[in-house]
C-alpha positions as CSV (number, residue, x, y, z in Angstrom):
1,C,58.6,-24.6,-30.3
2,S,61.6,-24.8,-28.0
3,P,64.1,-25.1,-31.0
4,G,63.3,-21.5,-31.8
5,A,64.6,-20.3,-28.5
6,C,68.0,-21.7,-29.4
7,H,68.3,-19.5,-32.5
8,G,68.6,-16.3,-30.5
9,C,72.1,-17.0,-29.3
10,L,73.2,-19.3,-32.1
11,L,73.3,-16.5,-34.6
12,F,75.9,-14.6,-32.6
13,R,78.4,-17.5,-32.7
14,T,78.9,-17.1,-36.5
15,I,81.5,-14.4,-35.8
16,S,84.5,-16.2,-34.5
17,S,86.9,-13.3,-34.2
18,G,86.4,-13.1,-30.4
19,H,85.9,-9.3,-30.6
20,F,83.2,-7.5,-28.7
21,Q,80.1,-6.7,-30.9
22,V,77.1,-4.4,-31.1
23,L,73.6,-5.9,-31.5
24,I,71.1,-3.8,-33.4
25,L,67.4,-4.8,-33.1
26,D,64.0,-3.6,-34.3
27,Q,60.8,-3.8,-32.2
28,F,59.9,-7.3,-33.1
29,T,63.3,-8.8,-32.7
30,T,63.7,-7.1,-29.4
31,R,60.5,-8.9,-28.2
32,L,61.8,-12.1,-29.8
33,L,65.1,-12.1,-28.0
34,S,63.6,-11.0,-24.7
35,S,61.3,-14.1,-24.9
36,C,64.2,-16.6,-25.1
37,C,67.5,-14.9,-24.1
38,K,68.8,-13.1,-21.0
39,L,71.3,-10.3,-20.9
40,S,73.8,-12.7,-19.5
41,D,73.3,-15.0,-22.5
42,L,74.2,-12.0,-24.8
43,M,77.2,-11.1,-22.7
44,S,78.6,-14.7,-22.9
45,E,78.5,-14.3,-26.7
46,R,80.5,-11.1,-26.4
47,I,77.6,-8.8,-27.1
48,T,78.4,-5.7,-25.0
49,I,75.9,-3.1,-26.5
50,V,72.3,-3.6,-27.6
51,E,70.8,-0.7,-29.7
52,D,67.5,0.2,-31.3
53,L,67.7,0.2,-35.1
54,F,65.4,3.3,-35.4
55,K,67.0,5.5,-32.7
56,S,69.9,7.9,-33.1
57,R,73.2,6.1,-32.2
58,E,76.8,7.2,-31.8
59,P,79.2,5.7,-34.4
60,I,81.5,3.0,-33.0
61,P,83.7,2.5,-36.1
62,E,86.1,0.0,-34.4
63,M,83.3,-2.5,-33.6
64,K,81.4,-5.0,-35.7
65,A,77.6,-4.9,-35.6
66,I,75.0,-7.7,-35.8
67,Y,71.8,-6.5,-37.4
68,F,68.9,-8.8,-36.4
69,M,65.7,-7.5,-38.1
70,T,62.5,-8.2,-40.0
71,P,62.8,-8.0,-43.8
72,T,60.8,-4.8,-44.3
73,A,61.6,-1.7,-46.3
74,K,61.6,0.4,-43.1
75,C,64.3,-1.8,-41.5
76,V,66.4,-2.1,-44.7
77,D,66.3,1.7,-45.2
78,A,67.5,2.2,-41.6
79,F,70.3,-0.2,-42.1
80,I,71.5,1.4,-45.3
81,A,71.4,4.8,-43.6
82,D,74.0,3.6,-41.0
83,F,76.6,3.2,-43.8
84,K,75.5,6.0,-46.2
85,N,78.1,8.7,-45.5
86,K,80.3,7.9,-42.5
87,P,79.9,4.2,-41.6
88,K,78.8,3.7,-38.0
89,Y,80.5,0.3,-37.6
90,K,83.5,-1.6,-38.9
91,A,81.4,-4.4,-40.5
92,A,77.8,-5.6,-40.6
93,Y,76.5,-9.2,-40.1
94,V,72.8,-9.1,-41.2
95,Y,70.2,-11.7,-40.1
96,F,66.6,-11.5,-41.3
97,T,63.9,-13.2,-39.3
98,D,62.4,-14.7,-42.5
99,Y,62.4,-14.5,-46.3
100,C,63.7,-11.2,-47.6
101,P,62.1,-10.0,-50.9
102,D,64.5,-9.8,-53.9
103,S,63.7,-6.0,-54.2
104,L,65.2,-5.4,-50.7
105,F,68.2,-7.6,-51.4
106,S,68.9,-5.6,-54.6
107,K,68.5,-2.3,-52.7
108,M,71.2,-3.4,-50.2
109,K,73.4,-4.7,-53.0
110,T,73.5,-1.5,-54.9
111,S,74.0,0.8,-51.9
112,S,77.2,1.8,-50.2
113,C,76.5,-0.5,-47.3
114,S,77.2,-3.6,-49.5
115,K,81.0,-3.4,-49.0
116,Y,80.6,-3.6,-45.2
117,I,78.3,-6.7,-45.2
118,R,80.2,-9.8,-44.1
119,V,77.1,-12.1,-43.7
120,C,73.5,-11.8,-44.9
121,K,71.2,-14.6,-44.0
122,E,67.5,-15.5,-43.4
123,I,67.2,-17.6,-40.2
124,N,63.5,-18.4,-40.3
125,I,62.4,-17.5,-36.8
126,S,59.6,-14.9,-37.3
127,F,57.6,-15.8,-34.2
128,L,57.8,-15.5,-30.4
129,P,58.1,-18.7,-28.4
130,Q,55.7,-17.4,-25.8
131,E,55.7,-20.7,-23.8
132,A,56.9,-24.2,-24.3
133,Q,53.9,-25.0,-26.5
134,V,52.6,-21.6,-27.4
135,F,53.7,-19.1,-30.1
136,T,52.6,-15.7,-31.2
137,F,53.5,-13.2,-33.9
138,D,53.2,-10.1,-31.6
139,N,50.7,-8.6,-34.1
140,P,47.3,-7.6,-32.4
141,G,46.6,-5.3,-35.3
142,A,46.1,-8.4,-37.6
143,F,42.7,-8.9,-36.1
144,R,41.3,-5.6,-37.6
145,S,43.3,-6.1,-40.8
146,V,41.7,-9.5,-41.4
147,Y,38.1,-9.0,-40.1
148,S,37.2,-5.4,-40.6
149,P,34.8,-5.0,-43.6
150,D,36.7,-1.9,-44.5
151,S,40.2,-3.4,-44.4
152,K,42.6,-2.2,-47.0
153,D,45.4,-4.6,-46.1
154,R,43.7,-8.0,-45.6
155,I,45.6,-9.8,-48.4
156,K,48.9,-8.2,-47.3
157,T,48.3,-9.3,-43.6
158,L,47.4,-12.9,-44.6
159,E,50.6,-13.0,-46.7
160,S,52.7,-11.9,-43.8
161,L,51.0,-14.4,-41.4
162,A,51.6,-17.2,-43.9
163,D,55.3,-16.3,-44.1
164,Q,55.6,-16.4,-40.3
165,I,53.8,-19.7,-40.0
166,V,56.3,-21.1,-42.5
167,T,59.2,-20.0,-40.3
168,L,57.5,-21.8,-37.4
169,C,57.2,-25.0,-39.4
170,A,60.8,-24.7,-40.7
171,T,62.1,-24.2,-37.1
172,L,60.2,-27.4,-36.0
173,D,61.4,-29.2,-39.2
174,E,57.8,-30.0,-40.1
175,F,56.2,-30.1,-43.5
176,P,52.6,-30.6,-42.3
177,G,49.3,-31.3,-44.0
178,V,47.4,-28.0,-43.9
179,R,43.7,-28.1,-43.0
180,Y,40.9,-25.6,-42.5
181,K,37.2,-25.7,-41.5
182,K,34.9,-26.0,-44.4
183,D,31.5,-24.3,-44.6
184,S,32.8,-21.5,-42.4
185,P,30.8,-18.2,-42.6
186,V,34.0,-16.4,-43.6
187,Q,36.7,-17.6,-45.9
188,H,39.8,-16.1,-44.2
189,A,41.1,-19.3,-42.7
190,K,40.7,-21.1,-46.1
191,D,42.6,-18.2,-47.8
192,L,45.4,-18.4,-45.2
193,A,45.6,-22.2,-45.4
194,E,46.1,-22.1,-49.1
195,L,48.8,-19.4,-48.8
196,V,50.6,-21.4,-46.1
197,D,50.5,-24.6,-48.2
198,Q,51.9,-22.8,-51.2
199,K,54.7,-21.1,-49.3
200,L,55.6,-24.3,-47.4
201,A,56.0,-26.1,-50.7
202,K,58.1,-23.3,-52.2
203,Y,60.2,-23.1,-49.0
204,Y,61.1,-26.8,-49.1
205,E,61.8,-26.7,-52.8
206,M,64.3,-23.9,-52.2
207,D,65.9,-25.7,-49.2
208,D,69.7,-26.1,-49.3
209,T,69.4,-29.9,-48.7
210,T,69.8,-32.0,-51.8
211,K,66.8,-34.3,-51.1
212,K,63.4,-32.8,-51.5
213,K,61.5,-32.9,-48.1
214,E,58.3,-35.0,-48.1
215,K,55.3,-34.3,-46.0
216,T,55.8,-35.1,-42.3
217,P,53.1,-36.7,-40.2
218,A,52.2,-33.4,-38.6
219,Q,48.9,-31.6,-39.1
220,L,48.4,-27.8,-39.2
221,L,44.8,-26.7,-38.4
222,I,44.0,-23.1,-39.3
223,L,40.8,-21.7,-37.7
224,D,38.8,-18.5,-37.9
225,R,38.2,-16.9,-34.6
226,A,34.5,-17.6,-35.0
227,F,35.0,-21.3,-34.6
228,D,34.4,-20.8,-30.8
229,P,33.1,-17.5,-29.7
230,M,32.3,-18.6,-26.1
231,S,35.7,-19.6,-24.7
232,P,37.3,-16.2,-24.9
233,I,34.3,-14.5,-23.3
234,L,33.8,-16.8,-20.3
235,H,35.3,-16.0,-16.9
236,E,37.8,-18.8,-16.4
237,L,38.7,-20.0,-12.9
238,T,42.1,-21.5,-13.8
239,Y,45.0,-19.5,-12.4
240,Q,46.6,-18.1,-15.6
241,A,43.4,-17.3,-17.4
242,M,41.9,-15.8,-14.2
243,A,44.9,-13.6,-13.5
244,Y,45.1,-12.1,-17.0
245,D,41.3,-11.5,-17.0
246,L,40.8,-9.9,-13.6
247,L,44.1,-8.2,-13.0
248,P,45.9,-5.4,-14.9
249,I,48.9,-7.6,-16.1
250,K,50.7,-5.9,-19.0
251,N,53.6,-7.6,-21.0
252,D,53.4,-10.6,-18.6
253,T,54.4,-8.3,-15.7
254,Y,52.4,-8.5,-12.4
255,R,52.7,-5.5,-10.2
256,Y,51.8,-5.7,-6.5
257,K,52.6,-4.4,-3.0
258,A,54.8,-6.4,-0.6
259,K,53.9,-6.7,3.0
260,D,56.1,-3.8,3.9
261,G,54.1,-1.6,1.4
262,S,56.9,-1.4,-1.2
263,A,56.0,-1.7,-4.9
264,K,57.1,-4.9,-6.5
265,E,56.8,-6.5,-9.9
266,A,57.3,-10.0,-11.2
267,L,57.5,-11.5,-14.7
268,L,55.1,-14.4,-15.3
269,N,57.0,-16.7,-17.7
270,D,58.5,-20.2,-18.0
271,S,61.6,-19.2,-15.9
272,D,59.3,-19.1,-12.9
273,E,59.0,-22.8,-12.0
274,L,56.2,-22.3,-9.5
275,W,54.1,-20.4,-12.2
276,V,54.6,-23.2,-14.7
277,R,53.4,-25.8,-12.1
278,L,50.4,-23.7,-11.0
279,R,49.1,-21.8,-14.1
280,H,46.6,-24.4,-15.4
281,M,45.2,-25.4,-12.0
282,H,41.8,-24.3,-10.7
283,I,42.3,-21.3,-8.3
284,A,41.1,-23.5,-5.4
285,E,43.9,-26.0,-6.1
286,V,46.4,-23.2,-6.4
287,T,45.9,-22.0,-2.8
288,E,45.8,-25.6,-1.6
289,K,48.8,-27.0,-3.4
290,M,51.2,-24.0,-3.4
291,P,53.0,-24.8,-0.1
292,K,53.5,-28.4,-1.1
293,L,54.9,-27.4,-4.6
294,V,57.3,-24.9,-3.0
295,K,58.7,-27.7,-0.8
296,E,59.0,-30.1,-3.8
297,I,60.9,-27.5,-5.8
298,S,63.2,-26.7,-2.9
299,A,63.8,-30.4,-2.1
300,S,64.7,-31.1,-5.8
301,K,67.5,-28.5,-5.6
302,K,68.7,-29.4,-2.1
303,E,72.1,-30.9,-1.6
304,P,72.1,-34.4,0.0
305,D,73.2,-34.6,3.6
306,S,76.9,-35.0,3.9
307,K,79.9,-33.8,5.9
308,V,80.2,-30.0,5.5
309,T,83.6,-28.9,4.1
310,I,84.9,-25.6,2.8
311,G,84.1,-26.9,-0.7
312,T,80.5,-27.9,0.0
313,L,80.0,-24.7,2.0
314,A,81.1,-22.7,-1.1
315,Q,78.6,-24.7,-3.3
316,I,75.8,-23.9,-0.8
317,M,76.7,-20.2,-0.9
318,K,76.6,-20.2,-4.7
319,K,73.0,-21.7,-4.5
320,M,71.8,-19.2,-2.0
321,P,70.4,-16.8,-4.8
322,S,68.3,-19.7,-6.2
323,F,66.8,-20.3,-2.7
324,R,66.1,-16.6,-2.3
325,K,64.4,-16.7,-5.7
326,Q,62.1,-19.6,-4.6
327,V,61.1,-17.6,-1.5
328,A,60.4,-14.5,-3.7
329,Q,58.4,-16.6,-6.2
330,K,56.3,-18.0,-3.3
331,S,55.5,-14.4,-2.1
332,V,54.6,-13.4,-5.7
333,H,52.1,-16.2,-6.1
334,V,50.6,-15.8,-2.6
335,S,49.9,-12.2,-3.5
336,L,48.7,-13.1,-7.0
337,A,46.3,-15.8,-5.8
338,E,45.0,-13.5,-3.1
339,D,44.3,-10.7,-5.7
340,C,42.5,-13.2,-7.9
341,M,40.3,-14.5,-5.0
342,T,39.5,-11.0,-3.9
343,R,38.1,-10.1,-7.3
344,Y,36.3,-13.5,-7.5
345,Q,34.6,-13.1,-4.2
346,K,33.6,-9.5,-5.0
347,N,31.3,-10.4,-8.0
348,V,32.8,-13.0,-10.3
349,D,31.4,-16.0,-8.4
350,R,27.9,-14.9,-9.3
351,L,28.8,-14.2,-12.9
352,C,30.4,-17.7,-13.3
353,R,27.2,-19.5,-12.3
354,V,25.2,-17.6,-14.9
355,E,27.8,-17.9,-17.6
356,Q,28.3,-21.6,-17.2
357,D,24.5,-22.2,-17.3
358,L,24.2,-20.2,-20.6
359,A,27.3,-21.8,-22.2
360,V,26.4,-25.4,-21.3
361,G,22.7,-25.1,-21.6
362,S,22.1,-26.7,-18.2
363,D,22.4,-25.8,-14.6
364,V,24.7,-27.3,-11.9
365,E,22.2,-30.1,-11.3
366,G,22.1,-31.0,-14.9
367,L,18.7,-29.6,-15.6
368,K,18.2,-28.0,-19.0
369,V,18.0,-24.2,-19.0
370,K,14.5,-23.6,-20.4
371,D,14.4,-19.8,-20.1
372,P,17.9,-18.3,-20.9
373,M,16.5,-14.8,-20.3
374,R,15.6,-15.6,-16.8
375,T,19.1,-17.0,-16.3
376,L,20.6,-13.7,-17.7
377,L,18.4,-11.3,-15.8
378,P,20.3,-11.2,-12.5
379,V,23.4,-10.0,-14.3
380,L,21.6,-7.2,-16.0
381,I,20.0,-5.9,-12.8
382,H,23.0,-6.3,-10.6
383,D,25.7,-3.7,-10.3
384,H,28.3,-5.5,-12.5
385,S,30.7,-3.7,-14.8
386,T,29.6,-2.8,-18.3
387,Y,32.2,-5.3,-19.7
388,D,30.8,-8.1,-17.6
389,K,27.2,-7.4,-18.7
390,I,28.3,-7.3,-22.3
391,R,30.0,-10.7,-21.9
392,A,26.9,-12.2,-20.3
393,V,24.6,-10.8,-23.1
394,L,26.9,-12.3,-25.7
395,L,26.8,-15.7,-24.1
396,Y,23.0,-15.5,-24.0
397,I,23.0,-14.6,-27.8
398,F,25.5,-17.3,-28.7
399,S,23.5,-20.0,-26.7
400,L,20.4,-19.2,-28.8
401,N,22.3,-19.0,-32.1
402,G,21.2,-15.4,-32.4
403,T,18.2,-13.4,-31.3
404,T,15.6,-11.1,-32.7
405,E,16.4,-7.5,-33.5
406,E,13.7,-6.3,-31.0
407,N,15.2,-8.4,-28.2
408,L,18.7,-7.3,-29.1
409,N,17.7,-3.7,-28.9
410,K,16.2,-4.3,-25.4
411,L,19.4,-6.0,-24.3
412,I,21.6,-3.1,-25.5
413,Q,19.3,-0.7,-23.6
414,H,19.6,-2.8,-20.4
415,V,23.4,-2.7,-20.6
416,K,23.3,1.0,-21.5
417,I,25.5,0.8,-24.5
418,E,23.2,2.4,-27.1
419,G,26.1,4.5,-28.4
420,E,28.6,1.6,-28.2
421,S,26.5,-1.3,-29.5
422,E,29.5,-2.3,-31.8
423,Y,30.7,-4.5,-28.9
424,I,27.8,-6.8,-29.8
425,L,26.9,-6.0,-33.4
426,N,30.4,-6.3,-34.9
427,W,30.5,-10.1,-34.1
428,K,28.7,-10.4,-37.5
429,D,32.0,-9.6,-39.2
430,L,33.5,-12.8,-37.7
431,G,30.5,-14.9,-38.8
432,V,28.8,-15.0,-35.4
433,P,26.6,-14.9,-33.3
434,I,25.9,-18.5,-33.9
435,I,27.3,-21.1,-31.4
436,S,30.1,-23.2,-32.8
437,S,29.6,-27.0,-33.0
438,V,33.3,-27.6,-32.9
439,G,35.0,-25.6,-30.1
440,I,38.5,-26.3,-28.8
441,S,37.7,-30.0,-29.0
442,V,39.1,-29.8,-32.5
443,G,42.3,-30.8,-30.8
444,D,40.7,-34.1,-29.6
445,D,39.0,-34.8,-32.9
446,A,42.1,-34.0,-35.0
447,V,44.2,-36.6,-33.1
448,D,41.3,-39.1,-33.3
449,N,41.2,-38.5,-37.1
450,K,37.5,-37.5,-36.9
451,L,37.7,-34.0,-38.3
452,D,35.8,-33.6,-41.6
453,W,38.1,-30.7,-42.6
454,P,39.7,-30.7,-46.1
455,H,43.5,-30.8,-46.6
456,V,44.7,-28.1,-48.9
457,S,47.0,-30.4,-50.9
458,G,46.7,-33.9,-49.5
459,A,47.0,-35.5,-46.1
460,P,50.2,-36.2,-44.2
461,T,51.9,-39.6,-44.9
462,A,50.8,-41.0,-41.5
463,W,49.0,-39.7,-38.5
464,N,49.6,-41.4,-35.2
465,G,46.5,-40.7,-33.1
466,S,45.5,-44.3,-32.5
467,R,45.8,-44.0,-28.7
468,A,44.0,-40.7,-28.5
469,V,41.6,-39.9,-25.7
470,S,39.7,-36.8,-24.7
471,A,41.5,-34.2,-22.6
472,R,38.4,-34.0,-20.6
473,Q,38.7,-37.6,-19.5
474,K,40.9,-39.1,-16.8
475,H,43.9,-40.6,-18.6
476,K,45.8,-43.4,-17.0
477,A,49.5,-43.4,-18.1
478,S,50.9,-46.6,-19.5
479,A,54.5,-47.8,-20.1
480,Q,54.1,-46.7,-23.7
481,D,53.1,-43.2,-22.6
482,D,56.5,-42.6,-21.2
483,Y,57.7,-41.4,-24.5
484,R,56.2,-39.5,-27.4
485,S,56.5,-41.4,-30.6
486,G,53.7,-39.7,-32.5
487,S,53.1,-36.5,-34.4
488,R,52.7,-32.8,-33.8
489,L,49.4,-31.0,-34.1
490,I,49.9,-27.3,-34.8
491,I,46.8,-25.1,-34.3
492,F,46.8,-21.5,-35.6
493,I,43.8,-19.4,-34.7
494,L,43.3,-16.4,-37.0
495,G,42.4,-13.5,-34.7
496,G,43.9,-14.3,-31.3
497,V,44.2,-17.2,-28.9
498,C,42.8,-17.1,-25.4
499,Y,44.3,-18.7,-22.3
500,S,41.6,-21.4,-21.9
501,E,42.6,-22.6,-25.4
502,V,46.3,-22.5,-24.4
503,R,45.5,-24.7,-21.4
504,S,43.6,-27.1,-23.5
505,A,46.6,-27.6,-25.8
506,Y,48.7,-28.6,-22.8
507,E,45.9,-30.9,-21.4
508,V,45.5,-32.7,-24.8
509,T,49.3,-33.2,-25.0
510,Q,49.4,-34.6,-21.4
511,A,46.5,-36.9,-22.1
512,I,47.5,-38.1,-25.5
513,K,51.2,-39.0,-25.3
514,S,51.4,-39.8,-29.0
515,C,50.7,-36.2,-30.0
516,E,52.3,-32.8,-29.0
517,V,49.9,-29.9,-29.5
518,I,51.4,-26.5,-30.3
519,I,49.0,-23.6,-30.4
520,G,49.4,-20.0,-31.5
521,S,48.0,-16.9,-33.1
522,S,48.9,-13.4,-34.1
523,H,48.5,-12.5,-30.4
524,I,47.1,-13.7,-27.1
525,L,43.6,-12.5,-26.1
526,T,42.0,-11.5,-22.9
527,P,38.2,-11.1,-22.7
528,I,38.4,-7.3,-22.6
529,S,41.0,-7.0,-25.3
530,L,38.8,-9.2,-27.6
531,L,35.8,-6.9,-26.9
532,E,37.9,-3.9,-27.8
533,D,39.1,-5.6,-31.0
534,I,35.5,-6.4,-31.9
535,R,34.5,-2.8,-31.4
536,S,37.4,-1.5,-33.5
537,L,36.2,-3.4,-36.6
538,S,33.8,-0.5,-37.4
539,A,36.0,2.3,-36.1
540,P,38.0,4.6,-38.4
541,P,41.7,3.7,-38.5
542,M,43.7,4.8,-35.5
543,Q,40.6,5.7,-33.5
544,H,40.7,4.0,-30.1
545,L,37.7,4.3,-27.7
546,T,37.6,2.4,-24.4
547,I,35.0,1.8,-21.8
548,I,36.2,2.4,-18.2
549,D,36.0,-0.9,-16.4
550,E,34.6,-0.3,-13.0
551,S,36.0,-3.6,-11.7
552,T,39.6,-2.6,-12.3
553,A,39.3,1.2,-11.8
554,S,39.3,0.9,-8.0
């Protein structure tokens, strides 16, 4: 979804007067721009002030204002209020993230703000480009709205998610075939797929181009979160998934102490080249390959040997900050990897062996697990955190496609969550616990054209998956693989996407050069955040109860 990142600064270039401008953002558009623009990018487009739409602001009547906001009644009311009595700005250039309802347009048109509006456009970018192949809608609350049996806004939430998916497809210039998993225990993915298909057709009918857009060869797969309950619960040993699971990383910010004892923080995103190279590696590979990768990155940016002149010396001086940045990144990842390994050696190594045996159904020697309870028992009697015990119990239940009520009650007593059994019981609202027969391999099967999943309104015109192989197999690149001439596979998981699924999307893309996999959801999950989401399904609105996790409290 890299094209979406370009929109952030492109919209500022529509004002050609050359005057300095104010930028007004809401909460979502603040996150959106932060994901794809730096402050220096805004300054280069003559944006000198960035303000919050909902906070009190001093009037600057000599300056023009760009309003970049979501098309909601709350945002429109705040915009109208800026021009109600004494106008705050000289003129307004309004950009909505996606389709603005006619009622809100009419409200603006009939208010006093209308004479100050110079531009009013919908730019279709109502998603966050989280990574090169990952998008989110920054809406964790969608999980409860969709899956809670007491939800009052499920239809409204599905409508909103469908609108946002349409903006993603529009940004990618795709009109994909939309598919969902049939015979699912819940119908939310089917409902969302039908909404998306209708809205895509309507969008391309309303498109400004004279020629009606035909279906492109892309596929859009919409999945309920129950399609694979195991992956988000397992302890992953790849760098990114492990870090976000074991360490208190918030808003992609890792906080740590430097060798001199000073507090430091680092942003883990695509601007960190070392992070991008390391994040999908096994933690053992990270510690082994980090020094070599640092040298490679430094060498790729090093000037070739030549006679030193005043000019070349000046160029070297200009590049000094980038070299300092590389050194800083190395220290960040040395610390991050050490923190991960410390947690792993403390208790996670023992958990991983049990979890893998339960999830796969066989031990490390390939022998079938005949007694899953015997496999689970060491976790229950050992001094693991409550969260870790819940995760192991869930894997045990999923591996058996459910268990008896008597056995379930005993397990809940063992974990000592008699008053908090919703962490386990509420999975029924997602259509589990029954182990999924599909899992993330839907990416492999989709490109192989093996999925027996219905299209909402007909298949794409062509699907190039003829050279598909499994992401779990070694793939030897060929001359043909040096370019991607195939199609996109867009996967949307209703209820959150976990980092192991994100990694799989990259792996399938790397292995199958004819297909680019883009994956996303309303938000990104970690194992603990998913457990809290599950528990909240039966909680009254706005009630948040949290177990103290002993593993991160120290």
